[in-house]
C-alpha positions as CSV (number, residue, x, y, z in Angstrom):
1,M,15.1,-3.0,-8.6
2,K,16.4,0.6,-8.6
3,I,14.2,3.6,-8.5
4,K,16.0,6.3,-10.4
5,Q,13.3,8.9,-10.1
6,A,9.7,9.0,-8.8
7,T,7.4,11.9,-9.5
8,F,3.8,12.9,-8.6
9,I,1.3,12.5,-11.4
10,T,-2.1,13.6,-10.3
11,S,-4.8,13.2,-7.6
12,A,-8.2,11.5,-8.4
13,A,-11.5,12.1,-6.6
14,S,-13.7,10.2,-9.0
15,P,-13.6,7.2,-11.5
16,S,-13.3,9.6,-14.5
17,Q,-9.9,10.8,-13.0
18,F,-8.4,7.4,-12.4
19,V,-5.1,6.8,-14.2
20,R,-4.8,4.1,-16.8
21,S,-1.4,2.9,-17.9
22,E,0.4,0.1,-19.7
23,K,2.7,0.1,-16.7
24,P,1.8,-2.0,-13.8
25,I,-0.4,-0.1,-11.3
26,I,0.3,-1.0,-7.7
27,A,-2.0,0.3,-5.0
28,V,-1.0,1.0,-1.4
29,V,-3.7,0.6,1.2
30,G,-3.8,0.9,5.0
31,K,-5.5,2.4,8.0
32,S,-4.9,6.1,8.8
33,N,-1.6,6.9,10.3
34,V,-0.1,3.4,9.5
35,G,2.7,5.2,7.6
36,K,1.7,5.0,4.0
37,S,3.3,8.4,3.0
38,S,6.5,7.5,4.9
39,F,6.7,4.1,3.2
40,I,6.2,5.7,-0.3
41,N,8.9,8.3,0.4
42,A,11.3,5.6,1.6
43,V,10.8,3.5,-1.5
44,A,11.2,6.6,-3.7
45,G,14.3,7.7,-1.8
46,Q,12.8,11.1,-1.3
47,N,11.6,12.9,1.8
48,K,8.6,14.9,0.4
49,L,7.2,13.0,-2.6
50,A,4.2,12.0,-0.5
51,R,3.0,14.4,2.1
52,T,3.3,13.1,5.7
53,S,1.3,14.3,8.6
54,D,0.9,13.6,12.3
55,S,-2.8,14.1,11.8
56,P,-4.5,10.9,10.5
57,G,-7.0,11.0,7.6
58,R,-5.0,13.6,5.6
59,T,-5.1,11.7,2.3
60,K,-8.6,12.2,0.9
61,L,-7.9,11.5,-2.7
62,I,-6.2,8.7,-4.7
63,N,-2.7,10.1,-5.4
64,Y,-0.7,8.7,-8.3
65,F,3.1,8.5,-8.6
66,D,5.3,7.4,-11.5
67,F,8.1,5.2,-10.2
68,G,9.5,4.5,-13.7
69,A,8.8,0.8,-13.9
70,F,5.4,1.1,-12.3
71,I,2.6,3.5,-11.2
72,L,1.9,3.7,-7.5
73,A,-1.6,4.6,-6.3
74,D,-1.8,5.9,-2.8
75,L,-5.3,5.3,-1.5
76,P,-7.1,7.2,1.3
77,G,-6.4,5.7,4.8
78,Y,-9.4,3.9,6.4
79,G,-10.6,3.6,10.0
80,Y,-10.1,7.2,11.2
81,A,-12.9,7.8,13.8
82,K,-12.9,11.6,13.6
83,V,-13.8,11.8,10.0
84,S,-17.5,12.6,9.4
85,K,-19.9,9.9,8.3
86,A,-20.5,11.6,5.0
87,E,-16.7,11.8,4.3
88,K,-16.3,8.1,5.2
89,E,-19.1,7.2,2.8
90,K,-17.5,9.3,0.1
91,W,-14.1,7.7,0.5
92,G,-15.8,4.3,0.6
93,R,-17.5,4.9,-2.8
94,T,-14.2,6.0,-4.3
95,M,-12.5,2.9,-3.0
96,D,-15.3,0.6,-4.2
97,A,-15.2,2.2,-7.7
98,F,-11.4,1.9,-7.8
99,F,-11.3,-1.8,-7.0
100,A,-14.5,-2.7,-8.9
101,D,-12.6,-2.3,-12.2
102,K,-9.5,-4.5,-12.5
103,S,-8.0,-2.2,-15.1
104,N,-7.5,0.3,-12.3
105,V,-5.0,-1.8,-10.4
106,D,-2.7,-4.8,-10.9
107,Y,-1.4,-5.5,-7.4
108,V,-2.0,-4.3,-3.9
109,I,0.4,-3.6,-1.0
110,S,-1.5,-3.7,2.3
111,L,0.3,-1.8,5.2
112,L,-0.2,-3.0,8.8
113,D,1.3,-1.6,12.0
114,I,3.5,-4.5,13.0
115,R,3.3,-3.6,16.7
116,H,-0.4,-4.3,16.9
117,E,-2.9,-6.9,16.0
118,P,-4.7,-6.1,12.7
119,T,-7.8,-3.9,13.3
120,K,-11.3,-4.9,12.2
121,D,-10.9,-2.5,9.2
122,D,-7.6,-4.2,8.3
123,V,-9.4,-7.6,8.3
124,L,-12.2,-6.2,6.2
125,M,-9.7,-4.9,3.6
126,V,-8.0,-8.3,3.5
127,N,-11.3,-10.1,3.1
128,Y,-12.3,-7.7,0.4
129,L,-9.0,-8.3,-1.5
130,H,-9.7,-12.1,-1.2
131,L,-13.2,-11.7,-2.4
132,Q,-12.2,-9.6,-5.4
133,A,-9.3,-12.0,-6.2
134,Y,-6.5,-9.4,-6.0
135,S,-2.9,-10.3,-5.6
136,Y,-1.3,-8.6,-2.6
137,F,1.3,-8.7,0.1
138,F,1.7,-7.1,3.5
139,V,4.2,-4.6,4.7
140,G,4.5,-4.4,8.5
141,T,5.4,-0.7,9.2
142,K,7.2,0.8,12.2
143,A,9.5,-2.1,12.6
144,D,12.1,0.1,14.2
145,K,9.8,0.6,17.2
146,I,10.2,-3.0,18.5
147,S,13.1,-5.3,19.2
148,R,14.3,-7.7,16.5
149,M,13.3,-10.7,18.6
150,N,9.8,-9.3,19.2
151,L,9.6,-8.4,15.5
152,N,9.8,-12.1,14.5
153,V,7.2,-12.9,17.1
154,R,4.8,-10.2,15.8
155,K,5.3,-11.3,12.2
156,K,4.3,-14.9,13.1
157,E,1.3,-13.7,15.2
158,I,0.0,-11.4,12.5
159,C,0.3,-14.0,9.7
160,K,-1.4,-16.6,11.9
161,F,-4.2,-14.1,12.7
162,L,-4.7,-13.3,9.0
163,K,-4.3,-16.9,8.0
164,V,-1.5,-16.2,5.5
165,T,2.0,-17.6,5.1
166,E,4.9,-15.7,6.6
167,D,6.4,-14.9,3.2
168,K,3.3,-12.6,2.6
169,L,4.6,-10.1,5.2
170,I,7.7,-7.9,5.0
171,P,8.6,-6.0,8.2
172,F,9.7,-2.5,7.3
173,S,11.0,0.7,8.8
174,S,10.9,4.0,7.0
175,V,13.4,5.3,9.6
176,T,16.1,2.7,9.4
177,K,15.1,1.4,5.9
178,S,15.1,-2.2,7.2
179,G,13.1,-4.4,4.8
180,K,13.7,-2.0,1.9
181,D,15.7,-4.6,-0.1
182,E,12.9,-7.2,0.4
183,V,10.3,-4.7,-0.7
184,F,12.3,-3.8,-3.8
185,A,12.8,-7.5,-4.7
186,K,9.0,-8.0,-4.3
187,L,8.3,-5.0,-6.5
188,E,10.6,-6.3,-9.2
189,E,8.9,-9.6,-9.1
190,I,5.5,-8.0,-9.4
191,V,6.5,-5.7,-12.3
192,F,7.9,-8.7,-14.2
193,A,4.9,-10.9,-13.6
194,V,2.4,-8.1,-14.6
195,N,4.3,-7.2,-17.7
196,E,4.4,-10.9,-18.7
197,I,0.6,-11.1,-18.4
198,K,0.1,-7.8,-20.4
199,G,2.7,-8.7,-23.0
200,V,4.7,-5.6,-22.2
201,K,8.5,-5.7,-22.2
202,S,10.0,-4.7,-18.9
């Protein structure tokens, strides 16, 4: 798959603002500061499509981007301790409303920091996706921060911890772009499968 151009569509704070499209809608989820914006920019081949920040918890809305063959929905990061309880509850309601309606999303990419064991919030998200019967795969971000030998070890450990097969997780670096080809191949597979189900020509 080649991304010729990716553009920002809109931000949504409530169900009435959620984007509907004949194109496959792929959601990106992950804890705060896991590197969602950097991942999106790397896939888009742009530096500033999604705003990056050293401060976790910056994304408070669902941000939609048009990648040509599919729509990408960037969801608020979870698990940031310094966010107020009221703000967390508001984000939680938005997330619940988003995933409650299957017409809002066709596939989910769950980002994990490959250097560390998945957090409790990561596990809750995985369990939620299982419960709601969503199709998903994992991207292990910040792969450039550990050695290649340790990378394989971490991949095995994380997959064992989450009780998934190793083909479910793609190690990725937004710095070196390692794993980008594998992510693109997976995106192409997803788009084809979703379009087949919807009866839309790719």
